[in-house]
C-alpha positions, 0 to 999 in steps of 0.5 A: 066419806069414800067419793067414787068417781066415774065419767062418761063420753070424754073420748067423744068429740061431741055432746056433753061428757059427765063426772059423776062423783058418788059420795057414800057415808062410811057407815052405808059403805060396806052395806051398799057395796053388798047391795050393789053385789046382790042386785047384780046376781039377782040380774045375773050379770057379772057387773054393771057397766052402762055401756056394756048392759042391754037396757032391760038389766040398765033399767032394772039396775036403776031402780033398785040402786036408787033405793039406796042411800047415797048423794051425787055431785055431777058435772055436765061439760061439752066435749071435747075436753080434757079429762085429767085437767077437768077432774082437776077443775071440777074436784077444786069445787066439788070435793069440799067436804073436810074429811074424806077417807078415800077417793076411789077413780075409775080406770087406770091412770099414772101415779102422778094424777092421784098425786095431783089430785090430792095436792089439788084437794089439800090446797083447798083444806080438804084431808085426803087420806088415799087417792086410789086407781081402781077397776069397776070389778074391784070396787061396787061403788064405782059400778054405782058411780058408772050408772049415775056418769051414763045416766045423766050424760044420756040425759043431757044428750037427750038419748033415749030421752023418753026411756031416761027421763023418769029414771033421772027424775028419780036421780035428781032427788040424790043429786047435791049438786050439778055443775054445767 
C-alpha cells in the first residue's frame, strides 16, 4: 500500500486547511499513475494543480479521477496551524495499516521531517519502508492527493459551494475517515 499526502490552505491565517491521505493499493498504483497522466494529456494540461488550473479543467479532472479506485482519509483543521506538528498528530490516528510500502509527501521538506514521521508510525506499530518528499510532477498520485485536498478544503470553507457540492458528494463515497 502506498500513501500520498498533500495539504491545502496551510499558509492561510483563517478558514480551514486540509490534509488528504490518498491510499492506493499496490496492485492499482501503476494503473492509477498511468490513468492520471492520460487524463492530464486528454485535458491538454501539463500537470494538475488545484490552485493553478482553470475551473473547466478542474471539473473534468475531478469527474475522471473520481472514477478511479482509491480510498481517502481527510483531516480538516482550523487555521492557523503548524503543518509539521499537525501532520505528525494526524498520521498517528490515520495511518493505521500495518504494511505501508511508502509514503509520498508533496513538497520539499528536510530529512528530519521524514524521519520524524517514520518514528511516529513505528511507535504505533506501523511499518513504513520509505518516506519520500516529492514534487507533484514526479508522482501523479500526489496530484490526486492535491485534488482531494483542494476540493475538501474548498468544501469546508464553503468556497464555490454550489459548484463543488456534487463533486464533494462523489468524493465522500471514497472517504474512509474525516477528522475535524
